[in-house]
Biopython code that builds the backbone (N, CA, C, O; Angstrom):
import numpy as np
from Bio.PDB.StructureBuilder import StructureBuilder

atoms = [
    (1, "MET", "N", (86.625, 99.698, 78.626)),
    (1, "MET", "CA", (88.034, 99.738, 78.977)),
    (1, "MET", "C", (88.115, 100.897, 79.977)),
    (1, "MET", "O", (88.016, 102.094, 79.707)),
    (2, "ALA", "N", (88.286, 100.412, 81.015)),
    (2, "ALA", "CA", (88.999, 101.194, 82.367)),
    (2, "ALA", "C", (90.269, 101.605, 82.203)),
    (2, "ALA", "O", (91.176, 101.111, 81.533)),
    (3, "SER", "N", (90.225, 102.996, 83.194)),
    (3, "SER", "CA", (91.859, 103.135, 83.454)),
    (3, "SER", "C", (92.332, 102.966, 84.207)),
    (3, "SER", "O", (91.523, 102.701, 85.096)),
    (4, "VAL", "N", (93.779, 102.902, 84.728)),
    (4, "VAL", "CA", (94.418, 102.427, 85.999)),
    (4, "VAL", "C", (93.369, 102.675, 87.232)),
    (4, "VAL", "O", (92.850, 101.799, 87.925)),
    (5, "GLU", "N", (93.172, 104.226, 87.340)),
    (5, "GLU", "CA", (92.167, 104.766, 88.360)),
    (5, "GLU", "C", (91.002, 103.850, 88.656)),
    (5, "GLU", "O", (90.892, 103.124, 89.645)),
    (6, "THR", "N", (90.168, 103.984, 87.680)),
    (6, "THR", "CA", (89.032, 103.383, 87.709)),
    (6, "THR", "C", (89.012, 101.872, 88.323)),
    (6, "THR", "O", (88.342, 101.307, 89.187)),
    (7, "SER", "N", (90.206, 101.450, 87.345)),
    (7, "SER", "CA", (90.146, 99.935, 87.897)),
    (7, "SER", "C", (90.307, 99.812, 89.494)),
    (7, "SER", "O", (89.598, 99.152, 90.254)),
    (8, "LEU", "N", (91.352, 100.566, 89.792)),
    (8, "LEU", "CA", (91.322, 100.359, 91.285)),
    (8, "LEU", "C", (90.504, 100.762, 92.310)),
    (8, "LEU", "O", (90.303, 100.078, 93.313)),
    (9, "LYS", "N", (89.987, 101.928, 92.090)),
    (9, "LYS", "CA", (88.679, 102.167, 92.628)),
    (9, "LYS", "C", (87.742, 100.707, 92.800)),
    (9, "LYS", "O", (87.578, 100.090, 93.853)),
    (10, "GLU", "N", (87.185, 100.354, 91.441)),
    (10, "GLU", "CA", (86.748, 98.890, 91.399)),
    (10, "GLU", "C", (87.000, 98.142, 92.070)),
    (10, "GLU", "O", (86.033, 97.632, 92.634)),
    (11, "ALA", "N", (88.642, 97.501, 92.509)),
    (11, "ALA", "CA", (88.748, 96.920, 93.173)),
    (11, "ALA", "C", (88.522, 97.348, 94.727)),
    (11, "ALA", "O", (88.001, 96.487, 95.436)),
    (12, "MET", "N", (88.686, 97.948, 95.018)),
    (12, "MET", "CA", (88.476, 98.562, 96.261)),
    (12, "MET", "C", (86.652, 99.063, 96.552)),
    (12, "MET", "O", (86.330, 99.479, 97.665)),
    (13, "THR", "N", (85.895, 98.980, 95.728)),
    (13, "THR", "CA", (84.837, 99.362, 96.295)),
    (13, "THR", "C", (83.779, 98.245, 95.692)),
    (13, "THR", "O", (82.619, 98.303, 96.098)),
    (14, "SER", "N", (84.147, 97.231, 94.735)),
    (14, "SER", "CA", (83.529, 95.840, 94.785)),
    (14, "SER", "C", (84.003, 94.809, 95.050)),
    (14, "SER", "O", (83.496, 93.864, 94.445)),
    (15, "ILE", "N", (85.026, 94.508, 95.924)),
    (15, "ILE", "CA", (86.089, 93.273, 96.248)),
    (15, "ILE", "C", (85.648, 93.714, 97.716)),
    (15, "ILE", "O", (85.950, 94.790, 98.234)),
    (16, "GLU", "N", (84.785, 92.578, 98.375)),
    (16, "GLU", "CA", (84.281, 92.710, 100.247)),
    (16, "GLU", "C", (85.700, 92.477, 100.517)),
    (16, "GLU", "O", (86.459, 91.710, 99.923)),
    (17, "GLY", "N", (85.985, 93.394, 101.680)),
    (17, "GLY", "CA", (86.866, 93.018, 102.205)),
    (17, "GLY", "C", (88.624, 93.899, 102.078)),
    (17, "GLY", "O", (89.642, 93.844, 102.766)),
    (18, "SER", "N", (88.315, 94.487, 101.102)),
    (18, "SER", "CA", (89.690, 95.248, 100.016)),
    (18, "SER", "C", (90.375, 95.845, 101.288)),
    (18, "SER", "O", (89.610, 96.350, 102.109)),
    (19, "VAL", "N", (91.557, 95.854, 101.529)),
    (19, "VAL", "CA", (92.361, 96.712, 102.468)),
    (19, "VAL", "C", (93.147, 97.836, 101.411)),
    (19, "VAL", "O", (93.228, 99.007, 101.780)),
    (20, "GLY", "N", (93.726, 97.410, 100.062)),
    (20, "GLY", "CA", (94.709, 98.323, 99.274)),
    (20, "GLY", "C", (94.466, 97.401, 98.114)),
    (20, "GLY", "O", (93.938, 96.290, 98.088)),
    (21, "ALA", "N", (95.089, 98.289, 96.968)),
    (21, "ALA", "CA", (95.023, 97.695, 95.678)),
    (21, "ALA", "C", (96.224, 98.280, 94.796)),
    (21, "ALA", "O", (96.253, 99.433, 95.228)),
    (22, "ALA", "N", (97.114, 98.215, 93.944)),
    (22, "ALA", "CA", (98.001, 98.446, 93.281)),
    (22, "ALA", "C", (97.584, 97.867, 91.660)),
    (22, "ALA", "O", (96.698, 97.111, 91.261)),
    (23, "LEU", "N", (98.681, 98.619, 90.973)),
    (23, "LEU", "CA", (99.033, 97.838, 89.358)),
    (23, "LEU", "C", (99.761, 97.921, 89.375)),
    (23, "LEU", "O", (99.923, 99.089, 89.729)),
    (24, "VAL", "N", (100.960, 97.349, 89.188)),
    (24, "VAL", "CA", (102.728, 96.771, 89.413)),
    (24, "VAL", "C", (103.127, 96.406, 88.404)),
    (24, "VAL", "O", (102.483, 95.563, 87.780)),
    (25, "ASP", "N", (104.523, 97.005, 87.823)),
    (25, "ASP", "CA", (104.802, 96.918, 86.391)),
    (25, "ASP", "C", (106.411, 95.435, 87.388)),
    (25, "ASP", "O", (107.497, 95.754, 87.871)),
    (26, "TYR", "N", (106.056, 94.634, 87.329)),
    (26, "TYR", "CA", (107.237, 93.529, 87.687)),
    (26, "TYR", "C", (108.777, 93.338, 87.053)),
    (26, "TYR", "O", (109.681, 92.602, 87.448)),
    (27, "THR", "N", (108.736, 94.466, 85.687)),
    (27, "THR", "CA", (110.003, 94.716, 85.393)),
    (27, "THR", "C", (110.869, 95.783, 86.043)),
    (27, "THR", "O", (112.086, 95.961, 86.088)),
    (28, "SER", "N", (109.625, 96.546, 86.618)),
    (28, "SER", "CA", (110.679, 97.481, 87.500)),
    (28, "SER", "C", (110.631, 97.555, 88.920)),
    (28, "SER", "O", (111.511, 98.112, 89.576)),
    (29, "GLY", "N", (109.399, 96.884, 89.526)),
    (29, "GLY", "CA", (109.121, 96.673, 90.516)),
    (29, "GLY", "C", (108.255, 98.048, 91.365)),
    (29, "GLY", "O", (107.812, 98.183, 92.506)),
    (30, "MET", "N", (108.297, 98.843, 90.257)),
    (30, "MET", "CA", (107.342, 100.171, 90.331)),
    (30, "MET", "C", (105.775, 99.858, 90.297)),
    (30, "MET", "O", (105.285, 99.139, 89.426)),
    (31, "ALA", "N", (104.981, 100.494, 91.379)),
    (31, "ALA", "CA", (103.695, 100.472, 91.478)),
    (31, "ALA", "C", (103.167, 101.771, 90.180)),
    (31, "ALA", "O", (103.533, 102.939, 90.315)),
    (32, "LEU", "N", (102.493, 101.429, 89.261)),
    (32, "LEU", "CA", (101.831, 102.425, 88.620)),
    (32, "LEU", "C", (100.508, 102.790, 89.087)),
    (32, "LEU", "O", (99.910, 103.452, 88.239)),
    (33, "GLY", "N", (99.965, 102.619, 89.965)),
    (33, "GLY", "CA", (98.922, 103.239, 90.546)),
    (33, "GLY", "C", (98.386, 102.397, 92.043)),
    (33, "GLY", "O", (98.096, 101.202, 92.085)),
    (34, "THR", "N", (98.351, 103.293, 93.135)),
    (34, "THR", "CA", (97.884, 102.714, 94.200)),
    (34, "THR", "C", (96.530, 103.164, 94.555)),
    (34, "THR", "O", (96.041, 104.119, 93.952)),
    (35, "MET", "N", (95.703, 102.383, 95.746)),
    (35, "MET", "CA", (94.480, 103.342, 96.141)),
    (35, "MET", "C", (94.404, 102.202, 97.761)),
    (35, "MET", "O", (94.544, 100.979, 97.757)),
    (36, "GLY", "N", (94.246, 102.739, 98.509)),
    (36, "GLY", "CA", (94.076, 102.063, 99.992)),
    (36, "GLY", "C", (95.066, 101.932, 100.688)),
    (36, "GLY", "O", (95.617, 103.027, 100.580)),
    (37, "GLY", "N", (95.950, 101.034, 101.641)),
    (37, "GLY", "CA", (96.581, 100.990, 102.398)),
    (37, "GLY", "C", (96.326, 101.602, 103.433)),
    (37, "GLY", "O", (95.200, 101.685, 103.922)),
    (38, "GLY", "N", (97.903, 102.379, 104.137)),
    (38, "GLY", "CA", (97.518, 102.903, 105.051)),
    (38, "GLY", "C", (99.165, 103.294, 105.841)),
    (38, "GLY", "O", (100.082, 103.719, 105.137)),
    (39, "LYS", "N", (99.359, 103.057, 107.500)),
    (39, "LYS", "CA", (100.041, 102.987, 108.114)),
    (39, "LYS", "C", (100.913, 101.660, 108.078)),
    (39, "LYS", "O", (102.140, 101.591, 108.001)),
    (40, "ASP", "N", (99.928, 100.548, 108.156)),
    (40, "ASP", "CA", (100.125, 99.787, 108.477)),
    (40, "ASP", "C", (100.655, 98.573, 107.098)),
    (40, "ASP", "O", (101.037, 97.411, 107.231)),
    (41, "LEU", "N", (100.487, 99.392, 105.827)),
    (41, "LEU", "CA", (100.313, 98.796, 104.420)),
    (41, "LEU", "C", (101.000, 99.763, 104.013)),
    (41, "LEU", "O", (100.744, 100.944, 104.245)),
    (42, "ASP", "N", (101.888, 99.366, 103.401)),
    (42, "ASP", "CA", (102.907, 100.556, 102.309)),
    (42, "ASP", "C", (102.374, 99.886, 101.315)),
    (42, "ASP", "O", (102.162, 98.692, 101.530)),
    (43, "LEU", "N", (102.144, 100.243, 100.461)),
    (43, "LEU", "CA", (101.854, 99.893, 98.618)),
    (43, "LEU", "C", (102.916, 99.711, 97.969)),
    (43, "LEU", "O", (103.243, 98.608, 97.531)),
    (44, "THR", "N", (103.612, 100.806, 97.818)),
    (44, "THR", "CA", (104.995, 100.821, 97.232)),
    (44, "THR", "C", (106.064, 99.812, 97.742)),
    (44, "THR", "O", (106.719, 99.142, 96.944)),
    (45, "VAL", "N", (106.225, 99.719, 99.078)),
    (45, "VAL", "CA", (106.576, 98.539, 99.715)),
    (45, "VAL", "C", (106.326, 97.522, 98.885)),
    (45, "VAL", "O", (107.049, 97.004, 98.033)),
    (46, "ALA", "N", (105.059, 97.250, 99.268)),
    (46, "ALA", "CA", (104.712, 95.782, 99.107)),
    (46, "ALA", "C", (104.524, 95.202, 97.361)),
    (46, "ALA", "O", (104.486, 94.069, 96.883)),
    (47, "ALA", "N", (104.457, 96.238, 96.896)),
    (47, "ALA", "CA", (104.763, 96.392, 95.249)),
    (47, "ALA", "C", (106.140, 94.986, 94.693)),
    (47, "ALA", "O", (106.229, 93.886, 94.147)),
    (48, "ALA", "N", (107.116, 96.283, 95.458)),
    (48, "ALA", "CA", (108.282, 96.121, 95.446)),
    (48, "ALA", "C", (108.786, 94.438, 95.666)),
    (48, "ALA", "O", (109.401, 93.652, 94.945)),
    (49, "GLY", "N", (108.231, 94.354, 96.935)),
    (49, "GLY", "CA", (108.454, 92.669, 97.051)),
    (49, "GLY", "C", (107.743, 91.728, 96.609)),
    (49, "GLY", "O", (108.092, 90.558, 96.459)),
    (50, "ASN", "N", (106.695, 92.212, 96.379)),
    (50, "ASN", "CA", (105.695, 91.020, 95.335)),
    (50, "ASN", "C", (106.298, 91.073, 94.172)),
    (50, "ASN", "O", (106.398, 90.028, 93.528)),
    (51, "THR", "N", (106.806, 92.245, 93.677)),
    (51, "THR", "CA", (107.796, 91.545, 92.496)),
    (51, "THR", "C", (109.014, 90.960, 92.704)),
    (51, "THR", "O", (109.468, 90.791, 91.572)),
    (52, "ASP", "N", (109.763, 90.575, 93.465)),
    (52, "ASP", "CA", (110.315, 89.394, 93.513)),
    (52, "ASP", "C", (109.788, 88.064, 93.734)),
    (52, "ASP", "O", (110.444, 87.030, 93.605)),
    (53, "VAL", "N", (108.733, 88.129, 94.029)),
    (53, "VAL", "CA", (107.771, 87.035, 94.112)),
    (53, "VAL", "C", (107.463, 86.353, 93.103)),
    (53, "VAL", "O", (107.682, 85.144, 93.023)),
    (54, "VAL", "N", (106.783, 87.220, 91.987)),
    (54, "VAL", "CA", (106.222, 87.012, 90.907)),
    (54, "VAL", "C", (107.731, 86.261, 89.997)),
    (54, "VAL", "O", (107.834, 85.120, 89.546)),
    (55, "ARG", "N", (108.554, 87.183, 89.974)),
    (55, "ARG", "CA", (109.843, 86.857, 89.347)),
    (55, "ARG", "C", (110.365, 85.505, 89.656)),
    (55, "ARG", "O", (110.693, 84.642, 88.842)),
    (56, "ALA", "N", (110.393, 85.450, 90.907)),
    (56, "ALA", "CA", (111.220, 84.154, 91.377)),
    (56, "ALA", "C", (110.083, 82.701, 91.055)),
    (56, "ALA", "O", (110.602, 81.591, 90.936)),
    (57, "LYS", "N", (108.601, 82.850, 90.943)),
    (57, "LYS", "CA", (107.865, 82.238, 90.137)),
    (57, "LYS", "C", (108.117, 81.856, 88.956)),
    (57, "LYS", "O", (108.306, 80.664, 88.712)),
    (58, "LEU", "N", (108.164, 82.832, 87.988)),
    (58, "LEU", "CA", (108.973, 82.773, 86.872)),
    (58, "LEU", "C", (109.570, 82.115, 86.085)),
    (58, "LEU", "O", (109.212, 81.508, 85.076)),
    (59, "ARG", "N", (110.850, 82.295, 86.746)),
    (59, "ARG", "CA", (112.306, 81.655, 87.168)),
    (59, "ARG", "C", (112.135, 80.295, 86.923)),
    (59, "ARG", "O", (112.522, 79.624, 85.966)),
    (60, "THR", "N", (111.294, 79.870, 88.243)),
    (60, "THR", "CA", (111.082, 78.360, 88.624)),
    (60, "THR", "C", (110.314, 77.678, 87.362)),
    (60, "THR", "O", (110.667, 76.587, 86.914)),
    (61, "MET", "N", (109.455, 78.274, 86.944)),
    (61, "MET", "CA", (108.444, 77.499, 85.801)),
    (61, "MET", "C", (109.328, 77.442, 84.347)),
    (61, "MET", "O", (109.039, 76.651, 83.449)),
    (62, "GLU", "N", (110.271, 78.254, 84.277)),
    (62, "GLU", "CA", (111.124, 78.493, 83.294)),
    (62, "GLU", "C", (112.234, 77.385, 83.270)),
    (62, "GLU", "O", (112.477, 76.537, 82.412)),
    (63, "MET", "N", (112.796, 77.634, 84.398)),
    (63, "MET", "CA", (114.049, 76.070, 84.780)),
    (63, "MET", "C", (112.698, 74.745, 84.831)),
    (63, "MET", "O", (112.960, 73.840, 84.040)),
    (64, "LEU", "N", (111.820, 74.603, 85.349)),
    (64, "LEU", "CA", (110.835, 72.944, 84.941)),
    (64, "LEU", "C", (110.265, 73.202, 84.000)),
    (64, "LEU", "O", (109.120, 72.756, 84.077)),
    (65, "GLY", "N", (110.559, 73.993, 82.596)),
    (65, "GLY", "CA", (109.966, 73.700, 81.663)),
    (65, "GLY", "C", (108.927, 74.022, 81.476)),
    (65, "GLY", "O", (108.554, 73.763, 80.332)),
    (66, "ILE", "N", (108.068, 74.600, 82.219)),
    (66, "ILE", "CA", (106.562, 74.637, 82.228)),
    (66, "ILE", "C", (106.019, 75.737, 81.841)),
    (66, "ILE", "O", (106.010, 76.824, 82.419)),
    (67, "GLU", "N", (105.419, 75.343, 80.533)),
    (67, "GLU", "CA", (104.893, 76.593, 79.441)),
    (67, "GLU", "C", (104.051, 77.449, 79.722)),
    (67, "GLU", "O", (104.159, 78.624, 79.369)),
    (68, "ASP", "N", (102.957, 76.924, 80.490)),
    (68, "ASP", "CA", (101.685, 77.651, 81.367)),
    (68, "ASP", "C", (101.766, 79.031, 81.779)),
    (68, "ASP", "O", (102.697, 79.482, 82.446)),
    (69, "GLY", "N", (100.825, 79.659, 81.390)),
    (69, "GLY", "CA", (100.810, 81.046, 82.289)),
    (69, "GLY", "C", (100.620, 81.199, 83.625)),
    (69, "GLY", "O", (99.958, 80.260, 84.068)),
    (70, "ILE", "N", (100.920, 81.976, 84.430)),
    (70, "ILE", "CA", (100.207, 82.318, 85.749)),
    (70, "ILE", "C", (99.062, 82.973, 85.759)),
    (70, "ILE", "O", (99.109, 84.064, 85.191)),
    (71, "GLU", "N", (97.983, 82.646, 86.247)),
    (71, "GLU", "CA", (96.330, 83.385, 86.131)),
    (71, "GLU", "C", (96.806, 84.135, 87.138)),
    (71, "GLU", "O", (97.111, 85.283, 86.815)),
    (72, "ASP", "N", (97.031, 83.688, 88.790)),
    (72, "ASP", "CA", (97.192, 84.398, 90.161)),
    (72, "ASP", "C", (97.749, 83.833, 90.966)),
    (72, "ASP", "O", (97.756, 82.620, 90.756)),
    (73, "MET", "N", (98.445, 84.262, 92.181)),
    (73, "MET", "CA", (99.067, 83.417, 93.217)),
    (73, "MET", "C", (98.730, 84.483, 94.489)),
    (73, "MET", "O", (98.980, 85.684, 94.593)),
    (74, "LEU", "N", (97.917, 83.346, 95.609)),
    (74, "LEU", "CA", (97.636, 83.961, 96.809)),
    (74, "LEU", "C", (98.749, 83.339, 98.096)),
    (74, "LEU", "O", (99.336, 82.303, 98.409)),
    (75, "ILE", "N", (98.582, 84.594, 98.505)),
    (75, "ILE", "CA", (99.724, 84.718, 99.809)),
    (75, "ILE", "C", (98.599, 84.540, 101.069)),
    (75, "ILE", "O", (97.581, 85.232, 101.034)),
    (76, "THR", "N", (98.789, 83.731, 102.013)),
    (76, "THR", "CA", (98.206, 83.535, 102.608)),
    (76, "THR", "C", (98.502, 83.923, 104.153)),
    (76, "THR", "O", (98.923, 82.969, 104.807)),
    (77, "LEU", "N", (98.343, 85.309, 104.956)),
    (77, "LEU", "CA", (98.458, 85.508, 106.300)),
    (77, "LEU", "C", (97.690, 85.264, 107.215)),
    (77, "LEU", "O", (96.548, 84.927, 106.903)),
    (78, "GLY", "N", (98.048, 85.350, 108.616)),
    (78, "GLY", "CA", (96.955, 85.363, 109.309)),
    (78, "GLY", "C", (95.632, 85.958, 109.487)),
    (78, "GLY", "O", (94.645, 85.421, 109.989)),
    (79, "SER", "N", (95.757, 87.293, 108.948)),
    (79, "SER", "CA", (94.684, 87.647, 108.980)),
    (79, "SER", "C", (94.101, 88.652, 107.555)),
    (79, "SER", "O", (93.198, 89.488, 107.551)),
    (80, "GLN", "N", (95.184, 88.104, 106.171)),
    (80, "GLN", "CA", (95.013, 88.270, 105.142)),
    (80, "GLN", "C", (95.201, 87.941, 104.361)),
    (80, "GLN", "O", (96.139, 87.148, 104.281)),
    (81, "TYR", "N", (94.484, 88.286, 103.242)),
    (81, "TYR", "CA", (94.699, 87.354, 102.046)),
    (81, "TYR", "C", (95.675, 88.162, 100.557)),
    (81, "TYR", "O", (94.983, 88.898, 99.853)),
    (82, "HIS", "N", (96.943, 88.030, 100.213)),
    (82, "HIS", "CA", (97.637, 89.015, 99.411)),
    (82, "HIS", "C", (97.003, 88.304, 97.932)),
    (82, "HIS", "O", (96.887, 87.080, 97.874)),
    (83, "LEU", "N", (96.736, 88.900, 97.134)),
    (83, "LEU", "CA", (96.245, 88.129, 95.500)),
    (83, "LEU", "C", (97.104, 88.978, 94.266)),
    (83, "LEU", "O", (96.850, 90.097, 93.821)),
    (84, "ILE", "N", (97.809, 88.380, 94.021)),
    (84, "ILE", "CA", (98.328, 89.028, 92.696)),
    (84, "ILE", "C", (97.959, 88.219, 91.451)),
    (84, "ILE", "O", (98.099, 87.000, 91.363)),
    (85, "ARG", "N", (97.367, 89.197, 90.288)),
    (85, "ARG", "CA", (96.579, 88.401, 89.494)),
    (85, "ARG", "C", (97.490, 89.420, 88.223)),
    (85, "ARG", "O", (97.574, 90.644, 88.116)),
    (86, "LEU", "N", (98.160, 88.151, 87.273)),
    (86, "LEU", "CA", (98.990, 88.828, 86.349)),
    (86, "LEU", "C", (97.770, 89.469, 84.975)),
    (86, "LEU", "O", (96.592, 89.163, 84.790)),
    (87, "ILE", "N", (98.558, 90.311, 84.311)),
    (87, "ILE", "CA", (97.965, 91.234, 83.207)),
    (87, "ILE", "C", (98.614, 90.238, 81.834)),
    (87, "ILE", "O", (99.710, 89.818, 81.465)),
    (88, "LYS", "N", (97.007, 90.177, 81.331)),
    (88, "LYS", "CA", (97.425, 89.380, 79.990)),
    (88, "LYS", "C", (97.092, 90.125, 78.897)),
    (88, "LYS", "O", (95.900, 90.425, 78.956)),
    (89, "GLY", "N", (97.690, 90.599, 77.821)),
    (89, "GLY", "CA", (97.314, 90.786, 76.179)),
    (89, "GLY", "C", (97.458, 92.454, 76.600)),
    (89, "GLY", "O", (97.825, 92.993, 77.644)),
    (90, "ARG", "N", (97.019, 92.971, 75.358)),
    (90, "ARG", "CA", (97.134, 94.572, 75.100)),
    (90, "ARG", "C", (98.306, 94.837, 75.611)),
    (90, "ARG", "O", (98.467, 95.646, 76.524)),
    (91, "GLY", "N", (99.169, 94.217, 75.098)),
    (91, "GLY", "CA", (100.823, 94.895, 75.248)),
    (91, "GLY", "C", (101.216, 95.084, 77.175)),
    (91, "GLY", "O", (102.087, 95.768, 77.713)),
    (92, "ALA", "N", (100.219, 94.217, 77.762)),
    (92, "ALA", "CA", (100.243, 94.503, 79.385)),
    (92, "ALA", "C", (101.419, 93.862, 80.004)),
    (92, "ALA", "O", (101.533, 93.703, 81.220)),
    (93, "ASN", "N", (102.203, 93.535, 79.212)),
    (93, "ASN", "CA", (103.325, 92.162, 79.757)),
    (93, "ASN", "C", (103.836, 92.554, 80.705)),
    (93, "ASN", "O", (103.934, 93.777, 80.607)),
    (94, "GLY", "N", (104.283, 92.158, 81.711)),
    (94, "GLY", "CA", (104.990, 92.599, 82.874)),
    (94, "GLY", "C", (104.539, 93.237, 83.864)),
    (94, "GLY", "O", (105.103, 93.489, 84.929)),
    (95, "LEU", "N", (103.155, 93.597, 83.397)),
    (95, "LEU", "CA", (102.341, 93.935, 85.545)),
    (95, "LEU", "C", (101.508, 92.872, 85.759)),
    (95, "LEU", "O", (101.140, 91.999, 84.972)),
    (96, "PHE", "N", (101.175, 93.098, 87.270)),
    (96, "PHE", "CA", (100.401, 92.594, 87.940)),
    (96, "PHE", "C", (99.184, 93.389, 88.774)),
    (96, "PHE", "O", (99.517, 94.348, 89.470)),
    (97, "LEU", "N", (98.006, 93.059, 88.717)),
    (97, "LEU", "CA", (97.101, 93.360, 89.741)),
    (97, "LEU", "C", (97.628, 92.974, 90.913)),
    (97, "LEU", "O", (98.087, 91.840, 91.043)),
    (98, "TYR", "N", (97.626, 94.038, 92.090)),
    (98, "TYR", "CA", (97.613, 93.258, 93.868)),
    (98, "TYR", "C", (96.679, 93.545, 94.319)),
    (98, "TYR", "O", (96.241, 94.591, 93.841)),
    (99, "ILE", "N", (96.022, 93.066, 95.150)),
    (99, "ILE", "CA", (95.034, 93.292, 96.381)),
    (99, "ILE", "C", (95.185, 92.686, 97.462)),
    (99, "ILE", "O", (95.067, 91.461, 97.490)),
    (100, "VAL", "N", (95.501, 93.470, 98.675)),
    (100, "VAL", "CA", (95.072, 92.981, 99.874)),
    (100, "VAL", "C", (93.917, 93.082, 100.473)),
    (100, "VAL", "O", (93.324, 94.160, 100.482)),
    (101, "LEU", "N", (93.253, 91.623, 101.259)),
    (101, "LEU", "CA", (92.074, 91.332, 101.564)),
    (101, "LEU", "C", (92.017, 91.226, 102.979)),
    (101, "LEU", "O", (92.978, 90.667, 103.508)),
    (102, "ASP", "N", (90.975, 91.696, 103.807)),
    (102, "ASP", "CA", (90.993, 91.534, 105.415)),
    (102, "ASP", "C", (90.281, 89.952, 105.002)),
    (102, "ASP", "O", (89.354, 89.760, 104.215)),
    (103, "LYS", "N", (90.956, 89.043, 105.715)),
    (103, "LYS", "CA", (90.506, 87.512, 105.358)),
    (103, "LYS", "C", (89.351, 87.558, 106.138)),
    (103, "LYS", "O", (88.421, 87.210, 105.410)),
    (104, "GLY", "N", (88.943, 87.820, 107.280)),
    (104, "GLY", "CA", (87.757, 88.179, 107.988)),
    (104, "GLY", "C", (86.629, 88.372, 107.418)),
    (104, "GLY", "O", (85.579, 87.742, 107.544)),
    (105, "ARG", "N", (86.978, 89.630, 106.524)),
    (105, "ARG", "CA", (85.672, 90.023, 105.802)),
    (105, "ARG", "C", (85.301, 89.542, 104.367)),
    (105, "ARG", "O", (84.214, 89.780, 103.841)),
    (106, "ALA", "N", (86.485, 88.724, 103.689)),
    (106, "ALA", "CA", (86.809, 88.317, 101.856)),
    (106, "ALA", "C", (86.061, 86.913, 101.532)),
    (106, "ALA", "O", (85.916, 85.825, 102.089)),
    (107, "ASN", "N", (85.766, 87.383, 100.626)),
    (107, "ASN", "CA", (84.913, 85.657, 100.265)),
    (107, "ASN", "C", (86.302, 85.775, 98.806)),
    (107, "ASN", "O", (86.264, 86.370, 97.728)),
    (108, "LEU", "N", (87.225, 85.044, 99.352)),
    (108, "LEU", "CA", (88.063, 84.586, 98.016)),
    (108, "LEU", "C", (87.872, 84.277, 96.694)),
    (108, "LEU", "O", (88.420, 84.858, 95.757)),
    (109, "ALA", "N", (87.075, 83.341, 96.609)),
    (109, "ALA", "CA", (86.504, 82.906, 95.255)),
    (109, "ALA", "C", (85.724, 84.170, 94.597)),
    (109, "ALA", "O", (85.834, 84.362, 93.386)),
    (110, "MET", "N", (84.856, 85.117, 95.488)),
    (110, "MET", "CA", (84.272, 86.180, 94.774)),
    (110, "MET", "C", (85.662, 87.051, 94.406)),
    (110, "MET", "O", (85.783, 87.639, 93.332)),
    (111, "ALA", "N", (86.669, 87.050, 95.430)),
    (111, "ALA", "CA", (87.707, 88.217, 94.983)),
    (111, "ALA", "C", (88.544, 87.688, 93.495)),
    (111, "ALA", "O", (89.024, 88.518, 92.723)),
    (112, "ARG", "N", (88.602, 86.649, 93.322)),
    (112, "ARG", "CA", (89.440, 85.961, 92.347)),
    (112, "ARG", "C", (88.476, 86.326, 91.138)),
    (112, "ARG", "O", (89.193, 86.696, 90.208)),
    (113, "HIS", "N", (87.467, 86.358, 90.870)),
    (113, "HIS", "CA", (86.375, 86.450, 90.234)),
    (113, "HIS", "C", (86.202, 87.767, 89.748)),
    (113, "HIS", "O", (85.878, 88.008, 88.585)),
    (114, "GLN", "N", (86.444, 88.761, 90.751)),
    (114, "GLN", "CA", (86.179, 89.956, 90.313)),
    (114, "GLN", "C", (87.325, 90.775, 89.831)),
    (114, "GLN", "O", (87.261, 91.692, 89.012)),
    (115, "LEU", "N", (88.561, 90.251, 90.548)),
    (115, "LEU", "CA", (89.672, 90.562, 90.077)),
    (115, "LEU", "C", (89.970, 90.218, 88.538)),
    (115, "LEU", "O", (90.585, 90.837, 87.670)),
    (116, "LYS", "N", (89.269, 88.941, 88.537)),
    (116, "LYS", "CA", (89.563, 88.640, 86.780)),
    (116, "LYS", "C", (88.902, 89.436, 85.850)),
    (116, "LYS", "O", (89.376, 89.505, 84.715)),
    (117, "ARG", "N", (87.339, 90.384, 86.285)),
    (117, "ARG", "CA", (86.986, 91.084, 85.614)),
    (117, "ARG", "C", (87.224, 92.045, 85.620)),
    (117, "ARG", "O", (86.585, 92.502, 84.673)),
    (118, "ILE", "N", (87.823, 92.911, 86.112)),
    (118, "ILE", "CA", (88.748, 93.993, 86.485)),
    (118, "ILE", "C", (89.493, 93.621, 85.343)),
    (118, "ILE", "O", (89.335, 93.989, 84.179)),
    (119, "GLU", "N", (90.403, 92.773, 85.869)),
    (119, "GLU", "CA", (91.718, 93.037, 84.834)),
    (119, "GLU", "C", (91.241, 92.766, 82.918)),
    (119, "GLU", "O", (91.845, 93.416, 82.065)),
    (120, "ALA", "N", (90.481, 92.075, 82.641)),
    (120, "ALA", "CA", (89.666, 92.560, 81.506)),
    (120, "ALA", "C", (89.253, 93.418, 81.167)),
    (120, "ALA", "O", (89.208, 93.551, 79.944)),
    (121, "GLU", "N", (88.745, 94.431, 81.970)),
    (121, "GLU", "CA", (88.156, 95.645, 81.509)),
    (121, "GLU", "C", (89.644, 96.674, 81.367)),
    (121, "GLU", "O", (89.805, 97.386, 80.376)),
    (122, "LEU", "N", (90.489, 96.626, 82.312)),
    (122, "LEU", "CA", (91.312, 97.287, 82.185)),
    (122, "LEU", "C", (92.683, 97.928, 80.959)),
    (122, "LEU", "O", (93.640, 97.338, 80.459)),
    (123, "GLU", "N", (92.241, 99.218, 80.841)),
    (123, "GLU", "CA", (93.123, 99.666, 79.193)),
    (123, "GLU", "C", (94.218, 100.185, 80.013)),
    (123, "GLU", "O", (93.875, 100.927, 80.933)),
    (124, "VAL", "N", (95.551, 99.930, 79.858)),
    (124, "VAL", "CA", (96.792, 100.211, 80.257)),
    (124, "VAL", "C", (97.586, 100.818, 79.453)),
    (124, "VAL", "O", (98.734, 101.086, 79.805)),
]
sb = StructureBuilder()
sb.init_structure("model")
sb.init_model(0)
sb.init_chain("A")
sb.init_seg("    ")
for serial, (resi, resn, name, xyz) in enumerate(atoms, 1):
    if name == "N":
        sb.init_residue(resn, " ", resi, " ")
    sb.init_atom(name, np.array(xyz, "f"), 0.0, 1.0, " ", f" {name:<3s}", serial, name[0])
structure = sb.get_structure()
């Protein structure tokens, strides 16, 4: 099992095109850990904003009576992918992994695969 810091380092080093990564509590909107980012990517602001995205999707699914769970969510920008993966099990309800990828360098299918593996090894 991997710690939050180890998991975020793994995301930044093993996922091609990684720009920033965070573990976020969507009940509070707080980032529990961040790595990467920079002046053009404030991961604490992104964590809070993406909390609203996750909450809205969960509310919509509830209103529609959809009882399935969200694996991940993708937001595609002109030059970036923003990938949100909800954490399952081990008392980790209310958490998601968030990674920003450079669209020109990233392989989205591999990024999703790697993020799923990292999520499985994460110890919260």
